[in-house]
C-alpha positions in Angstrom: 123.1 114.1 106.6 120.4 112.0 105.0 118.4 109.7 107.2 116.7 106.6 105.9 114.0 104.9 107.9 114.4 101.2 108.5 110.9 100.5 107.1 108.2 98.2 108.5 108.2 94.5 109.2 107.6 92.7 106.0 109.3 95.4 103.8 112.7 95.5 105.3 115.4 97.0 103.1 118.6 95.2 102.3 120.5 97.9 104.2 120.2 99.3 107.7 122.2 102.3 109.0 123.5 102.2 112.5 124.5 105.5 114.0 126.6 105.1 117.2 129.9 106.2 118.7 129.8 109.3 116.5 129.9 107.1 113.3 127.4 106.0 110.7 127.8 102.3 109.6 125.7 100.8 106.9 124.9 97.1 107.4 124.6 95.5 103.9 122.6 92.3 103.6 123.1 90.0 100.6 120.0 88.9 98.7 119.9 85.4 100.2 119.7 86.8 103.7 116.2 85.9 105.1 114.0 88.8 105.9 113.4 87.3 109.4 117.1 87.8 110.1 117.0 91.4 108.9 114.0 92.0 111.2 115.9 90.4 114.1 118.9 92.7 113.5 116.6 95.8 113.3 115.0 94.8 116.5 118.2 94.1 118.4 119.8 97.4 117.3 116.6 99.5 117.6 118.3 102.1 119.8 121.0 102.7 117.1 119.2 102.2 113.8 119.0 105.4 111.8 119.7 107.5 114.9 116.8 105.8 116.8 118.4 106.7 120.2 117.8 110.4 120.8 121.5 111.3 121.0 122.9 109.0 118.3 122.1 110.9 115.1 125.1 113.2 115.2 128.0 112.2 113.0 130.3 113.7 110.5 129.2 113.0 106.9 132.7 111.6 106.1 132.4 109.2 109.0 130.5 106.5 107.2 131.5 103.0 106.5 129.8 99.7 105.4 129.8 96.2 106.7 128.7 93.1 104.8 126.5 91.1 107.2 126.8 87.3 107.3 123.5 85.6 107.4 122.8 82.7 109.8 124.2 79.3 108.7 120.7 77.9 108.8 117.2 78.7 110.1 117.7 77.4 113.6 117.5 79.5 116.7 121.1 78.7 117.6 122.3 79.8 114.2 120.4 83.1 114.5 121.8 83.7 118.0 125.4 83.0 116.7 124.9 85.4 113.8 123.6 88.2 116.0 126.5 87.8 118.4 129.0 87.8 115.5 127.4 91.0 114.2 127.7 92.8 117.6 131.4 91.9 117.6 131.9 93.1 114.0 130.0 96.3 114.5 132.0 97.2 117.6 135.3 96.6 115.7 134.2 98.8 112.8 133.1 101.6 115.1 136.3 101.5 117.1 138.4 101.6 113.9 136.4 104.6 112.6 137.2 106.6 115.8 140.8 105.5 116.2 143.0 108.5 116.8 140.0 110.8 117.7 138.2 109.4 120.8 139.4 108.0 124.1 137.8 104.6 124.0 137.5 102.4 127.1 136.2 98.8 127.6 133.4 100.1 129.8 129.7 100.5 130.4 128.2 103.8 131.1 124.9 105.4 132.3 123.9 109.0 132.6 121.6 111.1 134.8 118.5 111.6 132.6 118.2 115.3 133.3 121.7 116.6 133.7 123.7 114.3 131.4 126.3 113.6 134.1 127.6 110.2 133.4 129.5 107.4 135.3 131.8 105.3 133.2 132.6 101.8 134.8 135.7 100.4 133.2 136.4 96.6 133.4 137.5 93.6 131.3 134.9 91.4 129.7 133.0 89.1 132.0 133.2 91.3 135.1 129.7 92.7 135.4 129.5 95.7 132.9 126.4 94.4 131.2 124.6 93.4 134.5 125.4 96.8 136.0 124.3 98.6 132.8 121.0 96.7 132.8 120.4 97.4 136.5 121.1 101.1 136.3 119.5 101.6 132.9 116.0 101.4 134.4 116.6 104.7 136.4 119.4 106.3 134.4 120.0 106.8 130.7 121.7 103.8 129.0 124.8 104.7 127.1 126.5 101.4 126.5 127.6 98.1 128.1 130.7 97.6 125.9 132.7 100.6 124.6 132.6 104.2 125.8 133.9 106.8 123.4 134.9 110.1 124.9 135.9 113.4 123.2 139.2 114.1 125.0 138.9 117.8 124.6 135.4 118.2 126.2 134.6 115.0 128.1 131.5 114.5 125.9 130.5 110.8 125.5 129.4 109.5 122.1 126.7 106.9 123.0 126.9 103.3 121.8 123.5 101.9 123.0 124.1 98.5 121.4 122.0 95.4 122.3 123.0 93.8 125.6 124.2 90.2 125.6 121.9 88.5 128.1 122.7 85.0 129.2 119.8 82.5 128.9 120.5 79.4 131.0 124.0 78.7 129.9 126.6 81.5 130.4 128.0 81.0 126.9 124.6 81.2 125.2 123.6 84.8 125.1 120.8 86.7 123.3 121.5 90.1 121.8 118.6 92.0 123.4 117.6 95.6 122.6 117.7 98.1 125.4 114.1 99.0 124.3 113.0 95.5 125.0 114.7 95.6 128.4 113.0 98.9 129.2 116.2 100.9 129.6 116.0 104.7 129.6 117.3 106.7 126.6 120.5 108.7 126.9 120.6 112.4 127.6 121.2 114.6 124.5 124.7 115.6 125.7 126.1 113.1 128.1 129.5 114.0 129.7 131.9 112.2 132.0 131.4 113.1 135.6 133.1 110.0 137.3 135.1 107.0 136.2 135.2 103.8 138.3 137.3 100.7 137.8 135.6 97.5 138.5 137.5 94.7 140.1 135.5 91.5 140.7 136.4 89.1 143.6 133.5 86.8 144.0 135.3 84.5 146.3 136.0 86.8 149.3 134.3 90.1 149.0 131.1 90.5 151.2 130.4 94.2 150.4 132.1 96.5 147.8 135.3 98.2 148.8 136.1 101.6 147.3 139.7 102.9 146.9 140.8 106.2 145.3 143.9 105.9 143.1 146.5 108.6 142.6 146.7 110.0 139.0 149.8 107.9 137.9 148.4 104.7 139.4 145.0 105.5 137.8 146.5 106.0 134.3 148.4 102.8 134.6 145.3 100.9 135.7 143.1 102.3 132.8 145.6 101.9 129.9 145.0 98.1 129.6 141.3 98.7 129.3 141.5 101.1 126.3 141.2 100.6 122.5 143.8 102.0 120.1 145.1 104.4 122.7 148.6 104.6 121.0 146.9 106.2 118.0 145.5 109.1 120.0 147.7 112.2 120.1 149.2 112.8 123.6 147.3 109.8 124.7 148.5 109.5 128.3 148.2 113.2 128.8 144.6 112.9 127.5 143.8 110.2 130.1 145.3 112.2 132.9 143.3 115.3 131.9 140.1 113.3 131.8 140.8 112.2 135.4 141.4 115.7 136.4 138.0 116.7 135.0 136.1 113.7 136.4 137.8 113.5 139.8 140.0 110.7 141.2 139.6 107.2 139.8 137.7 104.9 142.2 138.5 101.2 142.1 135.5 99.2 143.3 136.3 95.7 144.4 133.1 93.7 144.7 131.5 90.2 144.6 128.2 90.8 142.7 127.3 93.6 140.3 124.0 94.1 142.0 125.8 95.4 145.1 127.4 98.2 143.0 124.2 99.8 141.8 123.6 102.0 144.9 127.2 103.2 144.8 127.2 104.1 141.2 123.7 105.8 141.5 125.2 107.8 144.4 128.0 109.1 142.1 125.4 110.1 139.5 123.2 112.0 142.0 126.2 113.8 143.5 127.3 114.9 140.0 123.9 116.1 139.0 
């Protein structure tokens, strides 16, 4: 399947290959793109570049696409930050499009047990703690993603997407795309599989400690559907979601105030599944 090394700092190529979510995506840099920008992209995406994550190098040879990468508007730090954020959004859209109709894809973070591969998927809209929880748990469990979880509906196997994490620096709207390697997060197991799905519901105003509630299958499917990508393109989509819940156990809705309070609960799910 032909792997190409990203090269060393100072001799970066004009193309970098990302392998994630079961897809290979070539990032193409125009000649005016500064080498410092290409270095920054390679650093932020270190876990995905050329199958850099242990479990990310598996993809079908026909599942390859290309993305023209827009360089920063100028050489300021703010322009670099904006370009890296834009790239993360563009990469995610391309990978989702490549797996449309094949994978169950949730707006979710996920971590796995480093030895067994048992994984907890925490589904939630943007801004509700997925990245914070992924970062907290990733120091003791394998980091799979903080954004999009792609699952083979037939087997429950997760295709990792260990993208850079968007970490707020001072202002909540100013975020740095930070490699999981820089943050010290553990690599994913070679064959991660879904063992539990939880639905995050943030209520920072009134919740003192997290509340857990198991949902019946029909209620669970209805709650998960809004947090999926391209579900209508997947054959027998609702049936696939219901089967996944049968395999992973009942959906648990966790209502919480702060993501840090969820870490012991999610860790417990992982240890039980292992």
